[in-house]
PDB file of N, CA, C, O and CB in Angstrom:
ATOM      1  N   UNK A   1       0.772  -1.136  -0.174  1.00  0.00           N
ATOM      2  CA  UNK A   1      -0.178   0.102  -0.048  1.00  0.00           C
ATOM      3  C   UNK A   1       0.904   1.334  -0.112  1.00  0.00           C
ATOM      4  O   UNK A   1       0.859   2.247  -0.936  1.00  0.00           O
ATOM      5  CB  UNK A   1      -1.166   0.096   1.520  1.00  0.00           C
ATOM      6  N   UNK A   2       1.827   1.188   0.862  1.00  0.00           N
ATOM      7  CA  UNK A   2       2.757   2.208   0.873  1.00  0.00           C
ATOM      8  C   UNK A   2       3.354   2.645  -0.670  1.00  0.00           C
ATOM      9  O   UNK A   2       3.357   3.833  -0.989  1.00  0.00           O
ATOM     10  CB  UNK A   2       3.882   1.711   1.831  1.00  0.00           C
ATOM     11  N   UNK A   3       3.721   1.878  -1.346  1.00  0.00           N
ATOM     12  CA  UNK A   3       4.488   1.972  -2.630  1.00  0.00           C
ATOM     13  C   UNK A   3       3.448   2.644  -3.515  1.00  0.00           C
ATOM     14  O   UNK A   3       3.792   3.530  -4.297  1.00  0.00           O
ATOM     15  CB  UNK A   3       5.031   0.487  -3.238  1.00  0.00           C
ATOM     16  N   UNK A   4       1.729   2.102  -3.373  1.00  0.00           N
ATOM     17  CA  UNK A   4       1.173   2.724  -4.322  1.00  0.00           C
ATOM     18  C   UNK A   4       1.136   4.082  -3.811  1.00  0.00           C
ATOM     19  O   UNK A   4       1.400   5.008  -4.579  1.00  0.00           O
ATOM     20  CB  UNK A   4      -0.058   2.156  -4.709  1.00  0.00           C
ATOM     21  N   UNK A   5       0.880   4.270  -2.771  1.00  0.00           N
ATOM     22  CA  UNK A   5       0.510   6.078  -2.082  1.00  0.00           C
ATOM     23  C   UNK A   5       1.895   7.025  -2.952  1.00  0.00           C
ATOM     24  O   UNK A   5       1.779   8.057  -3.613  1.00  0.00           O
ATOM     25  CB  UNK A   5       0.847   6.223   0.443  1.00  0.00           C
ATOM     26  N   UNK A   6       2.887   6.400  -2.713  1.00  0.00           N
ATOM     27  CA  UNK A   6       4.050   6.794  -3.043  1.00  0.00           C
ATOM     28  C   UNK A   6       3.885   7.346  -4.758  1.00  0.00           C
ATOM     29  O   UNK A   6       4.002   8.461  -5.267  1.00  0.00           O
ATOM     30  CB  UNK A   6       5.088   5.525  -2.714  1.00  0.00           C
ATOM     31  N   UNK A   7       3.615   6.222  -5.230  1.00  0.00           N
ATOM     32  CA  UNK A   7       3.499   6.382  -6.928  1.00  0.00           C
ATOM     33  C   UNK A   7       2.417   7.507  -7.604  1.00  0.00           C
ATOM     34  O   UNK A   7       2.511   8.018  -8.720  1.00  0.00           O
ATOM     35  CB  UNK A   7       2.967   4.839  -7.552  1.00  0.00           C
ATOM     36  N   UNK A   8       1.389   7.727  -6.609  1.00  0.00           N
ATOM     37  CA  UNK A   8       0.761   8.430  -6.698  1.00  0.00           C
ATOM     38  C   UNK A   8       0.852   9.993  -6.476  1.00  0.00           C
ATOM     39  O   UNK A   8       0.454  10.964  -7.120  1.00  0.00           O
ATOM     40  CB  UNK A   8       0.184   7.909  -6.259  1.00  0.00           C
ATOM     41  N   UNK A   9       1.708   9.784  -5.014  1.00  0.00           N
ATOM     42  CA  UNK A   9       2.387  11.145  -4.942  1.00  0.00           C
ATOM     43  C   UNK A   9       3.315  11.672  -5.851  1.00  0.00           C
ATOM     44  O   UNK A   9       3.611  12.866  -5.824  1.00  0.00           O
ATOM     45  CB  UNK A   9       3.012  11.236  -3.882  1.00  0.00           C
ATOM     46  N   UNK A  10       3.884  10.746  -6.790  1.00  0.00           N
ATOM     47  CA  UNK A  10       5.132  10.906  -7.599  1.00  0.00           C
ATOM     48  C   UNK A  10       3.979  11.628  -8.766  1.00  0.00           C
ATOM     49  O   UNK A  10       4.310  12.717  -9.236  1.00  0.00           O
ATOM     50  CB  UNK A  10       6.232   9.215  -8.058  1.00  0.00           C
ATOM     51  N   UNK A  11       2.730  11.050  -9.187  1.00  0.00           N
ATOM     52  CA  UNK A  11       1.936  11.691 -10.056  1.00  0.00           C
ATOM     53  C   UNK A  11       1.855  13.013  -9.861  1.00  0.00           C
ATOM     54  O   UNK A  11       2.455  13.710 -10.680  1.00  0.00           O
ATOM     55  CB  UNK A  11       0.786  11.209 -10.073  1.00  0.00           C
ATOM     56  N   UNK A  12       1.241  13.574  -8.947  1.00  0.00           N
ATOM     57  CA  UNK A  12       1.202  14.776  -8.271  1.00  0.00           C
ATOM     58  C   UNK A  12       2.457  15.784  -8.517  1.00  0.00           C
ATOM     59  O   UNK A  12       2.371  16.963  -8.861  1.00  0.00           O
ATOM     60  CB  UNK A  12       1.073  14.424  -6.853  1.00  0.00           C
ATOM     61  N   UNK A  13       3.504  15.126  -8.289  1.00  0.00           N
ATOM     62  CA  UNK A  13       4.788  15.988  -8.636  1.00  0.00           C
ATOM     63  C   UNK A  13       5.149  16.076  -9.923  1.00  0.00           C
ATOM     64  O   UNK A  13       5.578  17.155 -10.331  1.00  0.00           O
ATOM     65  CB  UNK A  13       5.950  15.541  -8.022  1.00  0.00           C
ATOM     66  N   UNK A  14       5.067  15.195 -10.614  1.00  0.00           N
ATOM     67  CA  UNK A  14       5.199  14.951 -11.793  1.00  0.00           C
ATOM     68  C   UNK A  14       4.464  16.201 -12.865  1.00  0.00           C
ATOM     69  O   UNK A  14       5.016  16.948 -13.671  1.00  0.00           O
ATOM     70  CB  UNK A  14       4.662  13.549 -11.876  1.00  0.00           C
ATOM     71  N   UNK A  15       3.126  16.074 -12.521  1.00  0.00           N
ATOM     72  CA  UNK A  15       1.971  17.380 -13.182  1.00  0.00           C
ATOM     73  C   UNK A  15       2.259  18.485 -12.588  1.00  0.00           C
ATOM     74  O   UNK A  15       1.616  19.435 -13.034  1.00  0.00           O
ATOM     75  CB  UNK A  15       0.280  17.235 -12.917  1.00  0.00           C
ATOM     76  N   UNK A  16       3.181  18.803 -11.514  1.00  0.00           N
ATOM     77  CA  UNK A  16       3.728  20.228 -10.802  1.00  0.00           C
ATOM     78  C   UNK A  16       4.868  20.680 -12.211  1.00  0.00           C
ATOM     79  O   UNK A  16       5.211  21.841 -12.434  1.00  0.00           O
ATOM     80  CB  UNK A  16       4.779  19.872  -8.834  1.00  0.00           C
ATOM     81  N   UNK A  17       5.196  19.793 -12.815  1.00  0.00           N
ATOM     82  CA  UNK A  17       6.438  20.316 -13.524  1.00  0.00           C
ATOM     83  C   UNK A  17       5.867  20.237 -15.128  1.00  0.00           C
ATOM     84  O   UNK A  17       6.575  20.745 -15.997  1.00  0.00           O
ATOM     85  CB  UNK A  17       7.974  19.258 -13.176  1.00  0.00           C
ATOM     86  N   UNK A  18       4.648  19.628 -15.491  1.00  0.00           N
ATOM     87  CA  UNK A  18       4.472  19.433 -16.953  1.00  0.00           C
ATOM     88  C   UNK A  18       3.217  20.374 -17.081  1.00  0.00           C
ATOM     89  O   UNK A  18       3.037  20.926 -18.167  1.00  0.00           O
ATOM     90  CB  UNK A  18       4.236  17.758 -17.475  1.00  0.00           C
ATOM     91  N   UNK A  19       2.359  20.587 -16.073  1.00  0.00           N
ATOM     92  CA  UNK A  19       0.979  21.475 -16.307  1.00  0.00           C
ATOM     93  C   UNK A  19       0.868  22.516 -15.361  1.00  0.00           C
ATOM     94  O   UNK A  19       0.151  22.590 -14.362  1.00  0.00           O
ATOM     95  CB  UNK A  19      -0.378  20.639 -16.172  1.00  0.00           C
ATOM     96  N   UNK A  20       1.742  23.359 -15.860  1.00  0.00           N
ATOM     97  CA  UNK A  20       1.641  24.594 -14.804  1.00  0.00           C
ATOM     98  C   UNK A  20       0.725  25.879 -15.214  1.00  0.00           C
ATOM     99  O   UNK A  20       0.869  26.985 -14.693  1.00  0.00           O
ATOM    100  CB  UNK A  20       3.166  25.188 -14.567  1.00  0.00           C
ATOM    101  N   UNK A  21      -0.330  25.550 -16.316  1.00  0.00           N
ATOM    102  CA  UNK A  21      -0.955  26.313 -17.168  1.00  0.00           C
ATOM    103  C   UNK A  21      -2.569  25.396 -16.475  1.00  0.00           C
ATOM    104  O   UNK A  21      -3.692  25.762 -16.820  1.00  0.00           O
ATOM    105  CB  UNK A  21      -0.291  26.188 -19.079  1.00  0.00           C
ATOM    106  N   UNK A  22      -2.393  24.524 -15.748  1.00  0.00           N
ATOM    107  CA  UNK A  22      -4.064  23.913 -14.859  1.00  0.00           C
ATOM    108  C   UNK A  22      -4.351  24.629 -14.019  1.00  0.00           C
ATOM    109  O   UNK A  22      -3.680  25.395 -13.326  1.00  0.00           O
ATOM    110  CB  UNK A  22      -4.187  22.509 -14.008  1.00  0.00           C
ATOM    111  N   UNK A  23      -5.864  24.286 -14.074  1.00  0.00           N
ATOM    112  CA  UNK A  23      -6.588  24.999 -12.878  1.00  0.00           C
ATOM    113  C   UNK A  23      -6.032  24.451 -11.471  1.00  0.00           C
ATOM    114  O   UNK A  23      -5.926  25.150 -10.463  1.00  0.00           O
ATOM    115  CB  UNK A  23      -8.268  24.719 -12.960  1.00  0.00           C
ATOM    116  N   UNK A  24      -5.721  23.203 -11.555  1.00  0.00           N
ATOM    117  CA  UNK A  24      -5.072  22.598 -10.250  1.00  0.00           C
ATOM    118  C   UNK A  24      -4.174  23.346  -9.605  1.00  0.00           C
ATOM    119  O   UNK A  24      -4.376  23.764  -8.465  1.00  0.00           O
ATOM    120  CB  UNK A  24      -4.393  21.410 -10.457  1.00  0.00           C
ATOM    121  N   UNK A  25      -2.798  23.646 -10.471  1.00  0.00           N
ATOM    122  CA  UNK A  25      -1.617  24.371 -10.533  1.00  0.00           C
ATOM    123  C   UNK A  25      -2.167  25.590  -9.665  1.00  0.00           C
ATOM    124  O   UNK A  25      -1.920  25.727  -8.466  1.00  0.00           O
ATOM    125  CB  UNK A  25      -1.060  24.702 -12.109  1.00  0.00           C
ATOM    126  N   UNK A  26      -2.966  26.480 -10.450  1.00  0.00           N
ATOM    127  CA  UNK A  26      -3.251  27.558  -9.951  1.00  0.00           C
ATOM    128  C   UNK A  26      -3.814  27.738  -8.815  1.00  0.00           C
ATOM    129  O   UNK A  26      -3.585  28.635  -8.003  1.00  0.00           O
ATOM    130  CB  UNK A  26      -3.770  28.048 -10.606  1.00  0.00           C
ATOM    131  N   UNK A  27      -4.609  26.826  -8.743  1.00  0.00           N
ATOM    132  CA  UNK A  27      -5.611  26.636  -7.202  1.00  0.00           C
ATOM    133  C   UNK A  27      -4.191  26.723  -6.003  1.00  0.00           C
ATOM    134  O   UNK A  27      -4.073  27.579  -5.127  1.00  0.00           O
ATOM    135  CB  UNK A  27      -6.737  24.506  -7.081  1.00  0.00           C
ATOM    136  N   UNK A  28      -3.097  25.426  -6.326  1.00  0.00           N
ATOM    137  CA  UNK A  28      -2.115  25.325  -5.543  1.00  0.00           C
ATOM    138  C   UNK A  28      -1.361  26.708  -5.338  1.00  0.00           C
ATOM    139  O   UNK A  28      -1.262  27.121  -4.183  1.00  0.00           O
ATOM    140  CB  UNK A  28      -1.323  24.293  -6.044  1.00  0.00           C
ATOM    141  N   UNK A  29      -1.007  27.195  -6.020  1.00  0.00           N
ATOM    142  CA  UNK A  29      -0.154  28.300  -6.051  1.00  0.00           C
ATOM    143  C   UNK A  29      -0.595  29.650  -5.273  1.00  0.00           C
ATOM    144  O   UNK A  29       0.131  30.396  -4.616  1.00  0.00           O
ATOM    145  CB  UNK A  29       0.043  28.577  -7.444  1.00  0.00           C
ATOM    146  N   UNK A  30      -2.089  29.768  -5.545  1.00  0.00           N
ATOM    147  CA  UNK A  30      -2.937  30.681  -4.351  1.00  0.00           C
ATOM    148  C   UNK A  30      -2.530  29.940  -3.350  1.00  0.00           C
ATOM    149  O   UNK A  30      -1.411  30.334  -3.019  1.00  0.00           O
ATOM    150  CB  UNK A  30      -4.687  30.821  -4.363  1.00  0.00           C
ATOM    151  N   UNK A  31      -2.878  29.074  -2.712  1.00  0.00           N
ATOM    152  CA  UNK A  31      -2.521  28.607  -1.546  1.00  0.00           C
ATOM    153  C   UNK A  31      -1.129  28.477  -1.097  1.00  0.00           C
ATOM    154  O   UNK A  31      -0.968  28.607   0.116  1.00  0.00           O
ATOM    155  CB  UNK A  31      -3.038  27.559  -1.479  1.00  0.00           C
ATOM    156  N   UNK A  32      -0.014  28.232  -1.865  1.00  0.00           N
ATOM    157  CA  UNK A  32       0.846  28.259  -1.132  1.00  0.00           C
ATOM    158  C   UNK A  32       2.022  29.090  -1.860  1.00  0.00           C
ATOM    159  O   UNK A  32       3.184  29.188  -1.465  1.00  0.00           O
ATOM    160  CB  UNK A  32       1.064  26.958  -0.720  1.00  0.00           C
ATOM    161  N   UNK A  33       1.568  29.548  -2.782  1.00  0.00           N
ATOM    162  CA  UNK A  33       2.398  30.783  -3.321  1.00  0.00           C
ATOM    163  C   UNK A  33       3.626  29.849  -4.292  1.00  0.00           C
ATOM    164  O   UNK A  33       3.777  28.628  -4.252  1.00  0.00           O
ATOM    165  CB  UNK A  33       3.198  31.906  -1.766  1.00  0.00           C
ATOM    166  N   UNK A  34       4.375  30.801  -5.107  1.00  0.00           N
ATOM    167  CA  UNK A  34       5.117  30.323  -5.917  1.00  0.00           C
ATOM    168  C   UNK A  34       6.457  30.934  -5.621  1.00  0.00           C
ATOM    169  O   UNK A  34       6.369  32.137  -5.377  1.00  0.00           O
ATOM    170  CB  UNK A  34       4.609  30.482  -7.174  1.00  0.00           C
ATOM    171  N   UNK A  35       7.762  30.405  -5.570  1.00  0.00           N
ATOM    172  CA  UNK A  35       8.913  30.703  -5.201  1.00  0.00           C
ATOM    173  C   UNK A  35      10.114  30.325  -6.034  1.00  0.00           C
ATOM    174  O   UNK A  35      10.429  29.140  -5.924  1.00  0.00           O
ATOM    175  CB  UNK A  35       8.981  30.258  -4.079  1.00  0.00           C
ATOM    176  N   UNK A  36      10.830  31.032  -6.813  1.00  0.00           N
ATOM    177  CA  UNK A  36      11.956  30.432  -7.534  1.00  0.00           C
ATOM    178  C   UNK A  36      11.297  29.613  -8.707  1.00  0.00           C
ATOM    179  O   UNK A  36      12.048  28.726  -9.110  1.00  0.00           O
ATOM    180  CB  UNK A  36      12.885  29.488  -6.542  1.00  0.00           C
ATOM    181  N   UNK A  37      10.015  29.686  -9.396  1.00  0.00           N
ATOM    182  CA  UNK A  37       9.287  28.621 -10.098  1.00  0.00           C
ATOM    183  C   UNK A  37       8.538  27.574  -9.849  1.00  0.00           C
ATOM    184  O   UNK A  37       7.762  26.959 -10.581  1.00  0.00           O
ATOM    185  CB  UNK A  37       9.862  28.170 -10.612  1.00  0.00           C
ATOM    186  N   UNK A  38       8.957  27.364  -8.306  1.00  0.00           N
ATOM    187  CA  UNK A  38       8.370  26.183  -7.872  1.00  0.00           C
ATOM    188  C   UNK A  38       7.112  26.556  -6.825  1.00  0.00           C
ATOM    189  O   UNK A  38       7.017  27.722  -6.444  1.00  0.00           O
ATOM    190  CB  UNK A  38       9.532  25.270  -7.198  1.00  0.00           C
ATOM    191  N   UNK A  39       6.306  25.717  -6.442  1.00  0.00           N
ATOM    192  CA  UNK A  39       5.345  26.024  -5.369  1.00  0.00           C
ATOM    193  C   UNK A  39       6.161  25.718  -3.934  1.00  0.00           C
ATOM    194  O   UNK A  39       7.128  24.972  -3.781  1.00  0.00           O
ATOM    195  CB  UNK A  39       3.909  25.051  -5.560  1.00  0.00           C
ATOM    196  N   UNK A  40       5.688  26.268  -3.254  1.00  0.00           N
ATOM    197  CA  UNK A  40       6.330  26.459  -1.754  1.00  0.00           C
ATOM    198  C   UNK A  40       5.983  25.207  -0.841  1.00  0.00           C
ATOM    199  O   UNK A  40       4.879  24.704  -1.050  1.00  0.00           O
ATOM    200  CB  UNK A  40       5.687  27.889  -0.965  1.00  0.00           C
ATOM    201  N   UNK A  41       6.572  24.786  -0.112  1.00  0.00           N
ATOM    202  CA  UNK A  41       6.095  23.716   0.598  1.00  0.00           C
ATOM    203  C   UNK A  41       5.205  23.563   1.661  1.00  0.00           C
ATOM    204  O   UNK A  41       4.955  22.445   2.111  1.00  0.00           O
ATOM    205  CB  UNK A  41       6.905  23.264   0.940  1.00  0.00           C
ATOM    206  N   UNK A  42       4.553  24.888   2.237  1.00  0.00           N
ATOM    207  CA  UNK A  42       3.803  25.563   3.154  1.00  0.00           C
ATOM    208  C   UNK A  42       3.815  25.257   4.426  1.00  0.00           C
ATOM    209  O   UNK A  42       2.978  25.486   5.299  1.00  0.00           O
ATOM    210  CB  UNK A  42       2.706  25.549   2.859  1.00  0.00           C
ATOM    211  N   UNK A  43       5.204  24.524   4.483  1.00  0.00           N
ATOM    212  CA  UNK A  43       5.546  24.413   6.589  1.00  0.00           C
ATOM    213  C   UNK A  43       4.443  23.863   7.196  1.00  0.00           C
ATOM    214  O   UNK A  43       3.773  23.086   6.516  1.00  0.00           O
ATOM    215  CB  UNK A  43       5.700  26.122   7.637  1.00  0.00           C
ATOM    216  N   UNK A  44       4.161  24.056   8.141  1.00  0.00           N
ATOM    217  CA  UNK A  44       3.361  23.540   9.128  1.00  0.00           C
ATOM    218  C   UNK A  44       1.831  23.705   8.744  1.00  0.00           C
ATOM    219  O   UNK A  44       0.832  23.055   9.050  1.00  0.00           O
ATOM    220  CB  UNK A  44       3.713  24.216  10.434  1.00  0.00           C
ATOM    221  N   UNK A  45       2.028  24.787   7.983  1.00  0.00           N
ATOM    222  CA  UNK A  45       0.040  25.272   8.075  1.00  0.00           C
ATOM    223  C   UNK A  45      -0.020  24.328   6.522  1.00  0.00           C
ATOM    224  O   UNK A  45      -1.139  24.274   6.012  1.00  0.00           O
ATOM    225  CB  UNK A  45      -0.668  27.859   7.856  1.00  0.00           C
ATOM    226  N   UNK A  46       1.033  23.661   5.841  1.00  0.00           N
ATOM    227  CA  UNK A  46       0.303  22.718   4.795  1.00  0.00           C
ATOM    228  C   UNK A  46      -0.297  21.615   5.161  1.00  0.00           C
ATOM    229  O   UNK A  46      -0.273  21.182   6.314  1.00  0.00           O
ATOM    230  CB  UNK A  46       1.087  22.257   3.864  1.00  0.00           C
ATOM    231  N   UNK A  47      -0.996  20.973   4.014  1.00  0.00           N
ATOM    232  CA  UNK A  47      -1.908  19.930   4.566  1.00  0.00           C
ATOM    233  C   UNK A  47      -0.726  18.727   4.491  1.00  0.00           C
ATOM    234  O   UNK A  47       0.375  19.005   4.016  1.00  0.00           O
ATOM    235  CB  UNK A  47      -3.497  19.647   3.561  1.00  0.00           C
ATOM    236  N   UNK A  48      -1.025  17.366   4.993  1.00  0.00           N
ATOM    237  CA  UNK A  48      -0.316  16.445   5.061  1.00  0.00           C
ATOM    238  C   UNK A  48      -0.217  16.167   3.847  1.00  0.00           C
ATOM    239  O   UNK A  48       0.948  15.927   3.532  1.00  0.00           O
ATOM    240  CB  UNK A  48      -0.629  15.567   5.818  1.00  0.00           C
ATOM    241  N   UNK A  49      -1.056  16.085   2.895  1.00  0.00           N
ATOM    242  CA  UNK A  49      -0.913  15.581   1.388  1.00  0.00           C
ATOM    243  C   UNK A  49       0.106  16.848   0.830  1.00  0.00           C
ATOM    244  O   UNK A  49       1.082  16.423   0.213  1.00  0.00           O
ATOM    245  CB  UNK A  49      -2.660  15.459   0.429  1.00  0.00           C
ATOM    246  N   UNK A  50       0.028  18.208   0.947  1.00  0.00           N
ATOM    247  CA  UNK A  50       1.142  18.865   0.431  1.00  0.00           C
ATOM    248  C   UNK A  50       2.187  18.398   0.855  1.00  0.00           C
ATOM    249  O   UNK A  50       2.893  18.052  -0.092  1.00  0.00           O
ATOM    250  CB  UNK A  50       1.187  20.081   0.611  1.00  0.00           C
ATOM    251  N   UNK A  51       2.775  18.161   2.081  1.00  0.00           N
ATOM    252  CA  UNK A  51       4.068  18.015   2.635  1.00  0.00           C
ATOM    253  C   UNK A  51       4.449  16.733   2.249  1.00  0.00           C
ATOM    254  O   UNK A  51       5.655  16.486   2.269  1.00  0.00           O
ATOM    255  CB  UNK A  51       4.150  18.211   4.090  1.00  0.00           C
ATOM    256  N   UNK A  52       3.738  15.946   1.933  1.00  0.00           N
ATOM    257  CA  UNK A  52       4.237  14.410   1.435  1.00  0.00           C
ATOM    258  C   UNK A  52       4.742  14.797  -0.191  1.00  0.00           C
ATOM    259  O   UNK A  52       5.849  14.430  -0.585  1.00  0.00           O
ATOM    260  CB  UNK A  52       2.680  13.003   1.468  1.00  0.00           C
ATOM    261  N   UNK A  53       3.846  15.536  -1.030  1.00  0.00           N
ATOM    262  CA  UNK A  53       4.349  15.361  -2.275  1.00  0.00           C
ATOM    263  C   UNK A  53       5.388  16.469  -2.385  1.00  0.00           C
ATOM    264  O   UNK A  53       5.926  16.495  -3.492  1.00  0.00           O
ATOM    265  CB  UNK A  53       3.258  15.384  -3.353  1.00  0.00           C
ATOM    266  N   UNK A  54       5.842  17.465  -1.451  1.00  0.00           N
ATOM    267  CA  UNK A  54       6.977  18.219  -1.360  1.00  0.00           C
ATOM    268  C   UNK A  54       8.016  17.402  -1.271  1.00  0.00           C
ATOM    269  O   UNK A  54       8.942  17.488  -2.079  1.00  0.00           O
ATOM    270  CB  UNK A  54       6.977  19.091  -0.359  1.00  0.00           C
ATOM    271  N   UNK A  55       8.002  16.251  -0.005  1.00  0.00           N
ATOM    272  CA  UNK A  55       9.010  15.507   0.009  1.00  0.00           C
ATOM    273  C   UNK A  55       9.314  14.511  -0.886  1.00  0.00           C
ATOM    274  O   UNK A  55      10.512  14.243  -0.972  1.00  0.00           O
ATOM    275  CB  UNK A  55       9.023  15.095   0.955  1.00  0.00           C
ATOM    276  N   UNK A  56       8.524  13.868  -1.602  1.00  0.00           N
ATOM    277  CA  UNK A  56       8.679  13.341  -3.214  1.00  0.00           C
ATOM    278  C   UNK A  56       9.324  14.115  -3.987  1.00  0.00           C
ATOM    279  O   UNK A  56      10.446  13.808  -4.390  1.00  0.00           O
ATOM    280  CB  UNK A  56       7.453  13.158  -3.980  1.00  0.00           C
ATOM    281  N   UNK A  57       8.856  14.996  -4.248  1.00  0.00           N
ATOM    282  CA  UNK A  57       9.447  16.074  -5.530  1.00  0.00           C
ATOM    283  C   UNK A  57      10.851  16.424  -4.911  1.00  0.00           C
ATOM    284  O   UNK A  57      11.694  16.655  -5.778  1.00  0.00           O
ATOM    285  CB  UNK A  57       8.373  17.760  -5.832  1.00  0.00           C
ATOM    286  N   UNK A  58      11.301  16.518  -3.606  1.00  0.00           N
ATOM    287  CA  UNK A  58      12.706  16.930  -3.349  1.00  0.00           C
ATOM    288  C   UNK A  58      13.527  15.660  -3.225  1.00  0.00           C
ATOM    289  O   UNK A  58      14.750  15.687  -3.094  1.00  0.00           O
ATOM    290  CB  UNK A  58      12.841  17.829  -2.034  1.00  0.00           C
ATOM    291  N   UNK A  59      12.978  14.810  -3.261  1.00  0.00           N
ATOM    292  CA  UNK A  59      13.783  13.366  -3.136  1.00  0.00           C
ATOM    293  C   UNK A  59      13.821  12.768  -1.678  1.00  0.00           C
ATOM    294  O   UNK A  59      14.399  11.694  -1.520  1.00  0.00           O
ATOM    295  CB  UNK A  59      15.403  13.549  -3.605  1.00  0.00           C
ATOM    296  N   UNK A  60      13.310  13.324  -0.739  1.00  0.00           N
ATOM    297  CA  UNK A  60      13.294  12.887   0.664  1.00  0.00           C
ATOM    298  C   UNK A  60      12.517  11.792   0.859  1.00  0.00           C
ATOM    299  O   UNK A  60      13.123  10.852   1.374  1.00  0.00           O
ATOM    300  CB  UNK A  60      12.860  13.864   1.543  1.00  0.00           C
ATOM    301  N   UNK A  61      11.171  11.577   0.570  1.00  0.00           N
ATOM    302  CA  UNK A  61      10.261  10.927   0.796  1.00  0.00           C
ATOM    303  C   UNK A  61      10.655   9.328  -0.368  1.00  0.00           C
ATOM    304  O   UNK A  61      11.406   9.082  -1.311  1.00  0.00           O
ATOM    305  CB  UNK A  61       8.881  11.989   0.556  1.00  0.00           C
ATOM    306  N   UNK A  62       9.885   8.786   0.236  1.00  0.00           N
ATOM    307  CA  UNK A  62      10.305   7.315  -0.638  1.00  0.00           C
ATOM    308  C   UNK A  62      10.206   6.088  -0.216  1.00  0.00           C
ATOM    309  O   UNK A  62       9.361   5.914   0.662  1.00  0.00           O
ATOM    310  CB  UNK A  62      11.583   7.196  -0.976  1.00  0.00           C
ATOM    311  N   UNK A  63      11.011   4.858  -0.686  1.00  0.00           N
ATOM    312  CA  UNK A  63      10.785   3.595  -0.092  1.00  0.00           C
ATOM    313  C   UNK A  63      11.789   3.201   1.171  1.00  0.00           C
ATOM    314  O   UNK A  63      11.755   2.211   1.902  1.00  0.00           O
ATOM    315  CB  UNK A  63      10.906   2.576  -1.229  1.00  0.00           C
ATOM    316  N   UNK A  64      12.703   4.346   1.163  1.00  0.00           N
ATOM    317  CA  UNK A  64      13.796   4.115   1.957  1.00  0.00           C
ATOM    318  C   UNK A  64      13.623   3.444   3.253  1.00  0.00           C
ATOM    319  O   UNK A  64      14.598   3.231   3.974  1.00  0.00           O
ATOM    320  CB  UNK A  64      14.374   5.252   2.157  1.00  0.00           C
TER     321      UNK A  64
END
């Protein structure tokens, strides 16, 4: 189950790089802001879903 969850989070991470004009990206940009061309992590105010995606995109999360 963990591997499946990581793969789904990875898909969201991938979409952040390829679909920056999409509605979902604009919603996340409004919520978390954009810094240096990337969406900000959100810190403690970010949802657990968003923090996990940030970890995956930064290469911190995973199967280790």
